[in-house]
C-alpha positions as CSV (number, residue, x, y, z in Angstrom):
1,M,2.2,-16.6,1.5
2,A,2.8,-14.3,-1.4
3,Q,-0.4,-15.4,-2.7
4,Y,-2.0,-14.4,0.2
5,R,-0.3,-11.1,0.5
6,N,-1.4,-10.7,-3.0
7,A,-4.6,-11.2,-2.8
8,F,-5.4,-9.1,0.7
9,Q,-3.2,-6.3,-1.5
10,A,-6.5,-7.1,-4.3
11,F,-9.1,-6.5,-1.6
12,R,-7.8,-3.5,-0.5
13,K,-7.6,-2.5,-3.9
14,L,-11.2,-2.8,-4.1
15,F,-12.6,-1.6,-0.2
16,P,-9.5,0.9,0.7
17,L,-12.2,1.9,3.6
18,V,-12.0,-1.6,5.4
19,T,-9.4,-1.1,7.4
20,Q,-10.0,-3.6,10.5
21,F,-8.9,-7.4,10.0
22,A,-8.9,-10.4,12.0
23,S,-5.9,-13.2,11.1
24,W,-7.8,-16.4,12.2
25,D,-11.3,-16.5,13.9
26,E,-12.2,-18.7,16.5
27,T,-8.4,-20.0,15.8
28,N,-7.7,-22.3,18.9
29,F,-11.3,-24.3,18.6
30,Y,-10.3,-27.5,17.8
31,G,-13.2,-27.5,14.7
32,E,-10.8,-25.0,13.2
33,A,-8.4,-26.2,10.8
34,T,-5.5,-23.3,12.8
35,Y,-5.9,-25.1,16.6
36,D,-2.2,-26.6,15.8
37,K,-1.0,-24.4,12.9
38,E,-0.1,-21.1,14.7
39,A,2.5,-21.0,12.4
40,L,0.2,-20.5,9.6
41,V,-1.7,-18.0,11.5
42,V,1.3,-15.7,12.4
43,G,2.2,-16.2,8.8
44,Y,-1.2,-14.4,7.6
45,Y,-1.5,-11.8,10.2
46,Q,2.5,-10.4,9.6
47,A,1.6,-10.5,5.6
48,M,-1.4,-8.7,6.5
49,Q,0.7,-6.2,8.6
50,Q,3.3,-5.7,6.1
51,A,0.8,-5.1,3.2
52,C,-1.1,-2.6,5.1
53,P,0.7,-0.6,8.5
54,N,-1.8,1.4,9.4
55,C,-4.6,-1.3,9.6
56,T,-6.2,-3.0,12.5
57,I,-5.4,-6.0,12.9
58,L,-6.4,-9.0,15.3
59,A,-3.1,-11.1,15.4
60,A,-6.0,-13.8,16.8
61,E,-9.5,-14.3,17.7
62,F,-10.0,-17.0,20.6
63,L,-13.1,-18.6,21.1
64,D,-14.1,-19.0,24.6
65,V,-14.5,-22.6,25.3
66,P,-13.4,-25.5,28.0
67,K,-9.9,-27.0,27.3
68,S,-12.2,-30.4,25.7
69,E,-13.3,-27.8,23.2
70,G,-10.3,-26.3,22.1
71,V,-6.7,-24.9,23.0
72,P,-6.6,-23.0,26.2
73,M,-6.2,-19.2,24.7
74,T,-2.6,-18.7,26.9
75,T,-0.9,-21.9,25.7
76,W,-1.9,-20.9,21.7
77,A,-0.9,-17.3,22.1
78,R,2.1,-17.9,23.9
79,T,3.2,-20.4,20.9
80,F,2.0,-17.4,18.4
81,I,4.0,-15.0,20.4
82,K,7.3,-16.9,20.4
83,L,6.5,-18.0,16.6
84,A,6.1,-13.9,16.0
85,G,8.8,-12.7,17.7
86,G,7.3,-10.7,19.7
87,Q,3.9,-9.6,21.4
88,P,1.3,-8.2,18.9
89,Q,-1.1,-5.2,19.2
90,F,-4.2,-6.5,18.9
91,W,-6.0,-9.6,20.1
92,G,-9.3,-10.5,20.3
93,L,-11.9,-12.9,22.3
94,N,-15.2,-14.1,21.2
95,N,-16.7,-14.9,24.8
96,Y,-20.5,-16.8,23.8
97,E,-19.5,-18.9,26.5
98,G,-20.1,-16.3,29.2
99,R,-23.0,-15.3,27.6
100,Q,-25.3,-18.3,27.5
101,P,-28.0,-19.2,30.3
102,P,-29.3,-21.1,32.1
103,R,-26.5,-21.4,34.7
104,Q,-25.2,-17.6,34.1
105,H,-23.4,-16.7,37.6
106,E,-21.5,-19.9,36.4
107,H,-20.6,-18.8,33.1
108,A,-19.9,-14.9,34.2
109,A,-17.4,-17.0,36.5
110,A,-15.9,-19.0,33.4
111,A,-16.2,-15.8,30.8
112,G,-14.0,-13.5,34.1
113,R,-11.5,-16.2,34.2
114,R,-11.0,-16.5,30.3
115,E,-10.7,-12.5,30.7
116,R,-7.9,-12.9,33.1
117,Q,-6.2,-15.5,31.1
118,H,-6.9,-13.6,27.8
119,L,-5.1,-10.8,29.7
120,A,-2.1,-13.2,30.9
121,C,-1.4,-14.1,27.6
122,R,0.3,-10.8,27.0
123,D,3.5,-10.3,28.4
124,G,4.5,-8.1,31.7
125,R,6.2,-5.5,29.6
126,N,2.8,-4.8,27.9
127,R,-0.1,-4.4,29.8
128,Q,-2.6,-3.1,27.3
129,P,-6.0,-2.3,28.7
130,H,-8.9,-4.2,27.2
131,R,-11.9,-3.1,25.7
132,R,-15.3,-4.9,24.9
133,Q,-17.1,-4.6,21.5
134,G,-20.6,-6.4,21.4
135,S,-19.7,-9.9,22.9
136,G,-16.2,-9.7,22.0
137,L,-12.9,-8.5,24.2
138,S,-10.1,-6.8,22.5
139,A,-7.2,-5.8,23.8
140,E,-4.8,-3.4,22.8
141,T,-2.0,-0.5,23.1
142,P,-4.1,2.6,23.4
143,P,-3.0,5.3,20.8
144,R,-0.6,7.8,22.5
145,G,-1.6,10.3,24.7
146,E,-4.4,8.2,26.0
147,G,-4.1,5.6,29.0
């Protein structure tokens, strides 16, 4: 992990204005190397946090797919939280599935269900609001004085 942290710090030196990162995109998708390597993603996440404590870092970005195509978000996130020793501040969701025709009403219901699953990944003590950005969903703790 030291090599990763050093590379991340070198990147930050070259691009100090970049302050938003994700540990891994579509991490629960069976096509990604990380679908069963939560500990590795925890390591990336913690390395970025240590190297840039003021940056916004998504613990992971989930892909909105059926169980046949990826690990359920709640399963993957619960393992991550256990390995990380606590709830991360930010999660991401790529909800492409809910945006594709032709059966839009069915996909919208599936997307809503997956958003509820995404929010359920968080433990009961840390009820953050969520916000949409483009086709993604990001759950976060509001800044002081908000929410």
